[in-house]
C-alpha positions in Angstrom: 7.8 -8.0 -0.3 10.2 -10.9 -0.1 12.6 -11.8 -2.8 12.1 -15.5 -2.0 9.8 -17.2 -4.6 6.3 -17.7 -3.3 4.3 -20.9 -3.6 0.7 -21.9 -4.0 -0.8 -25.3 -3.3 0.8 -28.1 -5.3 -1.1 -29.8 -8.1 -0.4 -32.5 -10.6 2.8 -31.5 -12.5 2.2 -28.6 -14.8 4.7 -25.9 -15.7 6.4 -24.5 -12.6 6.9 -20.8 -12.2 9.0 -19.1 -9.6 7.6 -15.7 -8.5 9.3 -12.8 -6.8 7.2 -9.8 -5.7 8.9 -6.5 -4.8 7.6 -3.0 -4.0 4.5 -1.4 -2.6 1.0 -2.9 -1.9 -0.1 -1.8 -5.4 2.6 -3.9 -6.9 1.6 -6.8 -4.6 -2.0 -6.5 -6.0 -0.6 -6.8 -9.5 1.3 -9.9 -8.3 -1.8 -11.4 -6.9 -3.6 -11.0 -10.2 -0.8 -12.7 -12.1 -0.6 -15.6 -9.5 -4.4 -16.0 -9.8 -4.2 -16.3 -13.6 -1.3 -18.7 -13.4 -3.2 -21.0 -11.1 -6.4 -20.7 -13.2 -4.4 -22.0 -16.2 -2.9 -24.9 -14.3 0.6 -23.7 -13.7 2.3 -24.4 -10.4 4.5 -22.0 -8.5 7.9 -23.1 -7.2 9.4 -22.3 -3.8 12.9 -22.3 -5.3 14.5 -21.0 -8.4 16.1 -24.4 -9.1 12.8 -26.2 -9.3 11.1 -23.6 -11.5 10.9 -23.8 -15.3 11.0 -20.0 -15.4 10.9 -17.1 -12.9 8.7 -13.9 -12.9 10.1 -10.9 -11.1 7.7 -8.1 -10.3 9.8 -5.0 -9.8 9.7 -1.6 -8.2 11.4 1.4 -9.9 10.5 4.4 -7.9 13.7 5.3 -6.0 17.3 4.3 -6.5 17.3 1.8 -3.6 14.2 0.0 -5.1 15.8 0.0 -8.6 19.0 -1.6 -7.1 17.0 -4.2 -5.2 15.0 -5.1 -8.3 18.0 -5.4 -10.6 19.8 -7.5 -7.9 16.7 -9.8 -7.7 16.6 -10.2 -11.5 20.3 -11.0 -11.5 19.9 -13.6 -8.8 17.0 -15.2 -10.6 19.0 -15.3 -13.9 22.0 -16.8 -12.2 20.0 -19.5 -10.4 17.5 -20.3 -13.1 18.4 -18.6 -16.4 14.8 -18.0 -17.7 13.4 -14.8 -16.3 10.3 -12.6 -17.2 10.3 -9.1 -15.7 7.3 -7.0 -15.0 6.4 -4.0 -12.8 7.4 -0.4 -12.6 11.1 -0.9 -13.4 10.1 -2.7 -16.6 8.6 0.6 -17.9 11.7 2.7 -17.0 13.9 3.9 -19.9 17.4 5.3 -20.0 18.0 8.6 -21.7 18.8 6.9 -25.0 15.4 5.1 -24.9 16.8 1.7 -24.0 15.0 -0.1 -21.1 16.8 -0.1 -17.8 16.2 -3.8 -17.3 17.3 -4.8 -20.8 20.5 -2.7 -20.5 21.6 -4.3 -17.3 20.2 -7.8 -17.9 19.9 -8.4 -21.7 19.3 -12.1 -21.2 15.8 -11.7 -19.7 13.1 -13.4 -21.8 10.6 -10.5 -21.7 9.9 -7.2 -20.0 6.6 -5.5 -19.3 5.4 -2.5 -17.3 3.1 -2.6 -14.3 -0.5 -3.8 -14.2 0.2 -6.1 -17.2 -1.2 -9.5 -16.4 -2.1 -10.4 -20.0 1.3 -9.4 -21.3 3.0 -11.4 -18.6 0.8 -14.4 -19.4 1.6 -14.1 -23.1 5.3 -14.3 -22.3 4.7 -17.3 -20.0 2.8 -19.1 -22.8 5.6 -18.4 -25.3 8.3 -19.8 -23.1 6.3 -22.4 -21.0 3.3 -23.7 -22.8 0.1 -23.8 -21.0 -0.8 -27.1 -19.3 -3.4 -29.2 -21.2 -5.9 -29.2 -18.3 -6.5 -25.9 -16.6 -7.3 -26.0 -12.9 -9.8 -23.2 -12.8 -11.9 -25.1 -10.3 -9.0 -24.8 -7.8 -8.9 -21.0 -7.9 -10.7 -19.6 -4.9 -13.2 -16.8 -5.7 -11.0 -14.3 -3.9 -8.0 -15.3 -6.1 -4.5 -16.0 -4.9 -3.3 -13.7 -2.1 0.1 -12.7 -0.8 -1.3 -11.3 2.5 -2.4 -13.4 5.5 -6.0 -14.7 5.3 -7.5 -12.1 7.6 -6.5 -8.9 5.7 -6.2 -8.0 2.0 -5.4 -5.0 -0.2 -8.2 -3.9 -2.6 -6.9 -1.8 -5.5 -9.7 0.4 -6.8 -7.8 2.2 -9.7 -4.6 2.3 -11.6 -2.4 5.2 -12.6 -2.5 8.9 -11.5 -3.5 12.2 -13.1 -1.1 14.2 -11.0 2.3 15.2 -12.3 4.3 15.7 -9.0 7.8 16.8 -9.9 9.5 14.2 -7.8 7.5 11.3 -9.1 7.6 9.2 -12.2 4.6 6.9 -11.4 2.4 8.3 -14.2 5.1 7.6 -16.8 5.1 4.0 -15.6 1.5 3.3 -14.7 -0.2 5.9 -16.9 -3.2 8.2 -16.1 -6.0 7.4 -13.7 -8.2 4.4 -14.7 -10.9 3.6 -12.1 -12.1 0.0 -11.9 -15.9 -0.4 -12.3 -17.6 -0.2 -8.9 -19.4 -3.5 -9.4 -16.1 -5.2 -10.1 -14.5 -3.7 -7.0 -17.5 -4.6 -4.8 -17.5 -8.2 -6.1 -13.9 -8.6 -5.2 -14.5 -7.2 -1.8 -17.5 -9.4 -1.2 -15.4 -12.5 -2.1 -12.6 -11.4 0.2 -15.0 -11.1 3.2 -16.6 -14.5 2.3 -13.1 -16.0 2.4 -12.5 -14.7 6.0 -10.9 -11.3 5.4 -11.5 -9.0 8.4 -9.8 -5.9 7.1 -9.8 -4.4 3.6 -7.1 -2.0 2.8 -8.2 0.3 0.0 -5.3 1.3 -2.2 -4.5 3.2 -5.4 -2.2 6.0 -6.5 -4.9 8.5 -5.5 -7.9 7.0 -3.7 -9.8 10.2 -3.4 -9.8 10.6 -7.3 -11.7 7.4 -7.8 -14.2 7.8 -10.5 -12.8 11.2 -11.8 -11.8 9.6 -15.2 -15.3 8.3 -15.8 -17.0 11.4 -14.5 -18.4 9.5 -11.5 -20.7 7.5 -13.8 -23.4 5.4 -12.2 -22.8 1.7 -11.8 -24.8 -1.1 -10.2 -24.2 -3.0 -7.0 -26.7 -5.8 -6.2 -29.1 -4.1 -8.6 -28.8 -0.7 -7.0 -27.5 2.4 -8.7 -24.3 3.5 -7.1 -22.0 6.2 -8.4 -18.3 5.5 -9.2 -17.0 7.8 -6.5 -15.0 7.4 -3.3 -17.7 8.3 -0.8 -20.2 6.0 -2.3 -17.7 3.1 -2.7 -16.6 3.5 0.9 -20.2 3.5 2.2 -20.8 0.2 0.3 -17.7 -1.4 1.5 -18.5 -0.6 5.1 -21.7 -2.7 4.9 -19.8 -5.9 4.2 -18.8 -6.7 7.8 -15.1 -5.9 7.7 -12.9 -3.1 8.7 -12.2 -0.7 5.8 -8.9 1.3 5.9 -8.2 4.1 3.4 -4.8 4.7 2.0 -3.3 7.4 -0.3 -6.0 9.9 0.1 -5.3 13.4 -1.2 -6.8 16.2 1.0 -9.5 17.2 -1.4 -12.7 19.0 -0.1 -14.9 16.0 -0.9 -12.9 13.8 1.5 -14.8 15.6 4.3 -17.9 13.5 3.3 -16.2 10.3 4.4 -15.4 11.5 8.0 -19.0 11.0 9.4 -19.0 7.5 8.0 -16.1 6.7 10.4 -18.3 7.2 13.4 -20.8 4.5 12.2 -20.6 0.8 13.0 -22.9 -1.7 11.3 -24.5 -4.6 13.1 -22.2 -7.0 11.3 -19.2 -5.2 12.6 -18.4 -3.5 9.3 -17.1 0.0 9.5 -14.9 2.6 7.8 -11.9 2.9 10.2 -11.2 6.3 11.7 -7.9 6.4 9.8 -6.7 8.4 6.8 -3.3 8.0 5.0 -2.8 11.5 3.5 0.6 12.2 1.8 1.1 15.9 2.6 4.8 15.8 1.6 5.7 19.3 2.8 4.3 22.4 4.5 6.1 25.3 2.6 3.8 26.8 0.0 6.8 27.5 -2.3 8.1 23.9 -2.0 4.7 22.4 -2.5 4.4 24.5 -5.7 7.8 23.2 -6.9 6.6 19.7 -6.1 3.4 20.5 -8.1 1.3 19.3 -5.2 -2.3 20.3 -4.6 -3.5 22.2 -1.5 -1.5 24.3 1.0 -0.3 23.9 4.5 -2.8 26.5 5.8 -5.8 24.7 4.3 -4.4 21.4 5.4 -4.2 22.5 9.0 -7.8 23.8 8.8 -9.0 20.6 7.3 -7.2 18.5 9.9 -9.0 20.5 12.7 -12.3 20.1 11.0 -11.8 16.3 10.5 -11.0 15.8 14.1 -14.1 17.8 15.2 -16.2 15.4 13.1 -14.3 12.3 14.1 -12.4 12.7 17.4 -10.8 9.2 17.2 -9.3 9.9 13.8 -5.8 8.6 13.2 -3.8 10.5 10.6 -0.8 9.0 8.8 1.3 11.0 6.3 4.7 11.1 4.5 7.0 14.0 3.9 10.2 14.7 1.9 13.1 16.5 3.6 15.8 18.2 1.5 13.8 18.8 -1.7 15.8 20.8 -4.2 15.9 24.4 -3.1 14.6 23.8 0.4 16.0 26.4 2.8 16.5 26.0 6.5 13.6 28.3 7.1 11.3 26.2 4.9 12.4 23.0 6.6 11.6 24.6 10.0 8.2 25.6 8.5 7.6 21.9 7.9 8.6 21.1 11.5 6.2 23.8 12.8 3.4 22.2 10.7 4.3 18.8 12.2 4.1 20.2 15.7 0.8 22.0 15.1 -0.9 19.1 13.2 0.2 16.5 15.7 -0.1 13.7 13.2 -0.2 10.2 14.6 1.9 8.2 12.2 4.5 9.8 9.9 7.3 8.7 7.6 9.9 11.0 6.2 12.2 10.4 3.2 15.4 12.3 2.4 14.9 13.5 -1.1 16.3 11.0 -3.6 16.7 12.1 -7.3 14.7 9.7 -9.3 15.8 9.3 -12.9 13.2 10.9 -15.2 11.7 13.2 -12.5 11.5 16.9 -13.4 12.5 17.9 -9.9 16.1 16.8 -10.8 16.3 19.9 -13.0 15.5 22.3 -10.2 18.2 24.7 -9.0 20.0 24.6 -5.6 20.0 20.9 -4.8 20.4 20.2 -1.1 23.6 18.3 -0.3 23.1 14.6 0.5 24.5 14.9 4.1 22.2 17.8 4.8 19.2 15.9 3.4 19.9 13.0 5.7 20.4 15.3 8.7 17.1 17.0 8.1 15.3 13.7 7.8 16.8 12.6 11.2 15.7 15.9 12.8 12.2 15.6 11.4 11.8 12.0 12.7 13.1 13.1 16.1 10.4 15.7 16.4 7.8 13.2 15.2 8.9 10.6 17.7 8.1 13.0 20.6 4.7 13.7 19.0 4.0 10.1 18.6 5.0 9.2 22.1 2.7 11.9 23.5 -0.3 10.8 21.4 0.2 7.1 22.2 0.5 7.8 25.9 -3.1 9.1 25.8 -4.3 5.6 25.1 -2.8 4.1 28.3 -5.7 2.9 30.5 -8.2 2.8 27.6 -9.7 -0.2 25.8 -9.0 -0.4 22.1 -10.3 -2.8 19.5 -7.5 -4.8 17.9 -7.1 -7.3 15.0 -4.8 -10.2 15.9 -2.0 -10.8 13.4 0.1 -13.4 15.3 -0.2 -15.7 18.4 2.9 -17.0 20.2 3.6 -18.6 23.6 4.5 -15.0 24.7 1.1 -13.7 23.8 -0.3 -12.0 20.7 0.8 -9.4 18.2 -2.1 -7.3 17.1 -3.0 -4.0 15.4 -5.5 -1.4 16.6 -7.7 0.6 14.3 -4.9 3.2 14.2 -2.4 0.7 12.8 -2.0 -0.4 9.2 0.1 -3.5 8.6 3.9 -3.1 8.0 4.0 0.7 8.2 2.4 1.5 11.6 2.8 0.3 15.1 1.7 -2.9 16.9 -0.2 -3.9 20.0 1.5 -6.6 22.1 -1.1 -8.6 24.0 -0.1 -10.5 27.1 -1.0 -14.2 27.4 -4.5 -14.7 28.7 -5.3 -15.8 32.2 -8.8 -17.1 31.5 -9.8 -19.7 28.9 -12.7 -17.5 27.6 -10.2 -14.8 26.8 -8.3 -16.9 24.3 -7.8 -15.5 20.8 -6.5 -16.6 17.5 -5.1 -15.0 14.4 -7.9 -12.9 12.7 -9.9 -12.3 15.8 -11.0 -8.8 16.7 -10.4 -8.4 20.5 -10.7 -5.7 23.1 -7.4 -4.8 24.7 -6.8 -2.7 27.8 -3.6 -0.6 27.2 -1.2 -0.8 30.1 1.8 1.1 28.6 3.1 2.7 25.4 6.3 3.9 23.8 6.8 6.1 20.7 5.6 3.4 18.3 3.8 0.5 20.0 1.3 -0.3 22.7 1.1 -3.1 25.3 -1.9 -4.5 27.1 -4.1 -7.3 28.2 -7.4 -8.8 26.9 -10.2 -6.8 28.5 
């Protein structure tokens, strides 16, 4: 997210709040909740620090680079404005002596909260910037205030995580899994679609664990009994008339149930996209055990084959870590072999970065930083060849695309295989016929003319 304060529609003068949102889509969802509540209570948001009465910074604290970016943003806001409230993952992070990381570096901040803390943030806002006398709740759209473009939106279905991966400190910041009631999730999704959203991106720390904490209890959607469970939720979402994209899905056996749904298209155009974002992280059984990750590479390869048999158009995205403590050259090569055999479509690889508070830091035989970076580069070089080969298969075919941008040079779109910001793009040539014109948010058919390792090019079919 940008570290430039965002703005919502101007109103009669109320308290003005600058807002900086950093981090992942889950953090952006938290930001949207806070912005929605601010607007409901009559606050304005300012585009500049100087015009704001105070500034809220929603931080990320997962890796060192994110911590630095967040601390820099807080410092910038303090220097430019002086009154700053901090929220988000970095707000929950403590030093070894128990003192908060934010408070230690920036003791002048007004208040600090952890993530997913709308009420605590609003209490701090009320304390330092009293609520306007006349709230503007009638000006809040049913779908709330969004940071994404009008045609797509993130839908967070749960908070926290029950896993204790050794490289991760998310549970210490966001807590254990807490699933949102299914009727609440569906109501938000319905409001998004009514507001013009064409693509819903389902997010959480562990989407496939949705409902585990409440033992998959039965909820009610439009008067019908529906279990609080991923398969049932996804089936309901697919009926709304939008694309539904699944992120952060662990390869549990019950994920198999979702694959047949990806072959179905409802009359209103709604569907579960043939796309899974599955964070495999590694292929070596020993390294996976050190990471405290579920599943094994053998079972994962079998599952990938089975998924593709059920849904031949399936796109698989994943992330991996190179240079995890104790990783040998042979184990790294094992990960490359897995990559070649799995032929994943979209892959990101991170060189292992010690995260303060993660138990993996105590593991023996750390991999030197230079070797970690070198292995990451080798990994991505292998993946680039795989990606180039897989995208080349789409040349000459017609693919459905959602238009993100229109310029005089043509359109920038995404196919069903491309999530925003992390995957590739489809560049669409200017149209030669009036009836082929398209606008942002349209779903169009594109005939692919050529491809590289990341993107596609084509014309409106």
